[in-house]
Each structure stands twice: as C-alpha cells, then as structure tokens.
C-alpha angles and dihedrals in degrees: 000000000000124000111223122200136126101218143322109238101213127139095236092052094047091048092052092051097041092237122145115251114245113245091242094062093071094034093055096045135129092021093049122031138154092037117188138172113241098186127031140192088256088077108014132049084203137342138182150122094089130177136187126242114239091257090046091233096112141032130208118210145158123245146164109226123224106268126233115272111287095017130105121243117264114277092226138043122259124208123245140175125207132185113238122233119212134189124234090275092055096253117143109246103168146313140263117248111305117249121218110231103169125080115269112267095011122128106239135177147155106038126194139178119233106249095218112018109078114230097012124124135179132205142153113262143159086214088210127045106289120250128223093280099103121149116229107279130229111276120196128196089259091057090251104149143171129190132230109219112202090225095056112122133168106254135186132205139170125233127201091208087065093049103272118138092241142359116258133193120254108275126187112251088211136341126238130159112265135011119343117175144102088090130169133176125239112246091256092052095236100106136049116204112201148153123254123189113225099210096190092054091042090056091051093048094044090229135072115283114197119178129197121243137174119221113206106215090195099055102016090236121152109215120195110225110166115013105156120134113277136045117311118174151130094068128181136178121242113245092256093045092238096115143023125214127205147150124258140191087198093147093051092229097120090254117116120217131194120250137175129196129199113234119239113216127199120231090263090058097254122131114257102170138289131314099203142347125229124197114216102183133030113173144107095275136091107253117180149139098056114186128181124240109231089252091059089225096112145002133226117222146160125259140179089212090125094045139292092274093053113046112179137192116249135178122224130192117250111215109137093195095053121089113260094242091055096058112110119238130194129190110229109179124052109181124117117257126018127355116163153118093068120190127185124215119248090256092047093234099109137043128200122191146153117265143168099219136111129044124002125217124223112293096018120124090194133012116279121255107271138159120265133185132204142171109260123212110197092181090058089049092052091048089055090046091053089050087060099233120130094178 
C-alpha cells in the first residue's frame, strides 16, 4: 500500500516547514479546513468528477494518466477507484494507489457506487474506443466543453476489491441509441437518474439536447423526467428522494442554470415523473454541478460568478417555496483559477472537488485540474449565511 497525496494545507504543517500559507487557507476557514490534494500531476494529466462510496472509504473518479515519455495524453477519461486514507481524527489525508476500472481506450465518465449492493459500481462508458460518431458537445461561454459519444452507455460491474464475490466485466445496464451518461443512483438503489441525448431534436435545435430520465431497475421502465428543449444534465436525487437537482441550458445562451424538480410518485410508490420544476439561479453566469447536502437544506455548486477563468464553489439554500432572489448564497472556495464539481460525503463532514491549485509542473501556466479533499463544517457555513455575506 502506498499513500498518495500532494500536501496537507494546515497552519501547523506550514509553520513547521517554514512555508508561506496560501491566501485561500485563511479565506476558506472555518468552513473548509485540513485541505489536501488526492491526485497530483505526478500521476494524472488531469482528474476530476469524484464521488464517495456509501461507507466513505473509497472514491470513484475519472482521470487521464500521465503518458509515457514522448506520447500524448489519452484523448478521453478513464475511470478509477481509490481507497481513502484518514488520520486518527477522521480527516482525509490521501489515497491508496488508484485502480483502473474502465476498459483500456474507452471513453468513460460519471462514476457512482451502488448504495446497497456491495462491490458494485456504475459509470458511463463506450466500452471500446469511441469512433468518429460524436454528437456536438456542450460549449459554454468559457470554452469549457464535453462531448457526447454515440456509443456511450451506462455500464455496471462488480469488483472483488470492494467486497463483491467476483470481478465482472462492464455490462450495459440498458441500451438506447445515442449518448447515455451522467447517471446517479437513488439512495435506495432502485432508480438510476441519467442524461440522454436526443440526437434528432439536437439536430433540429442546432445544439445538444439532453433530457433527464429515470431507469427503474425493478421494472425496467424508462420514465421521462425533464424533456424540455435544451441541455439538461448532471442530475442527482435529494437525500430523501423527494427532489432531483440538475443543470440546464434551457435558455440556449451557453449559460447553465440550477434547477430542481419535485418527484411525482404513483400510489404504489414508483416514480412516474415530476410534479413541478423550480429554478434556483437566473443570471449571466455558468452555474453547474449542484449537489445536495445530506440535510437537504442547501446545495453546493460551481459558478463562473467571479469570471470564466476563476470558477468557484458556492452553496445555495434549497427552499422550493421561497422566491429565487431570497435564497441565501455563500462562496466556499477562494483560490485563483478553477474550483468546481463539489461533492459532499454522506455524513456531510467532508467535501471532495476538482481544483487547479497547488504546485505547477514545468511548462504549466496554472496548476493542472486535480482532486482535492477537505473537512466541511456545515454549521460554519450556516453562520455565514445568517450573517448575509456571500463573499
């Protein structure tokens, strides 16, 4: 076993080494403390979109490994899992060596652990190297893009290292024409919420049109949830399974906005669609990657509010019956460059996210995108929210 981490940014450690404390350490405290890099440019050209296992002992993430000398980095992300290492106080301080779980050469994205079935994971994958049939990707105003390979399917596999009886090969959960990814399980493990690109409608609109569906693993039913024109993606269930949250380019202006929709249940308890949709942001920024706190009282998300070269993580109140302009908002991260894709642990005490901070390698003009972890204090966040200051 080898523990992998770049550095723990804590005042006592910096004092003992004589290093200057980065400005963001003080600015992010007391909401974020004990901050540490979980992946580094020694191993990954870039890494991100990371999620906790239900027991908070592992994370699943996508990454592009450092290529062999003289070779270019892979064109697509691969999927990895890594066991988290904690100190005696329970703070995350690093990981064991990452384990590749996606097929070599495949384009893979959006991993997730099954909340009930031990050892089972899910992710989007082309399984084989993707061909040239790639739908036009989402393009934001900051030139941040992602593609929609036709061959992308949501696949599952079991892993003995996670406690399954045997390893299995990635197998499509279901098959539909076009891109299927950005999937997440409901807390009870019955439903998979995901994005599907309608290529015919995308062609008519002249821009990608992803819709949100729920796949019922019990009945095999495919339930349309959000099917308005325009890209809708990155969906997650609320902890109590009453709502879903997601990002949307509903206006078609290359800005993403945050939405939530209340789930409509049939008398037998199965999902049949949504009752209502609530918009949480409406501005000239890119707002994406919303994720519920376990309490359901707020979400963390990513925004270009400070500029398209300095995305930051914010928290926003979730109260579907309150007017949008009355929802409190608090800035969480304070480093220069990109901070985004925040995810909170099931107990709400840790956050992992993708950031361009820390050391730079030769030739870089900014740090590479890597995964970071921190201790998260929700009470400190709510105190700041009550004080009325978002910055």
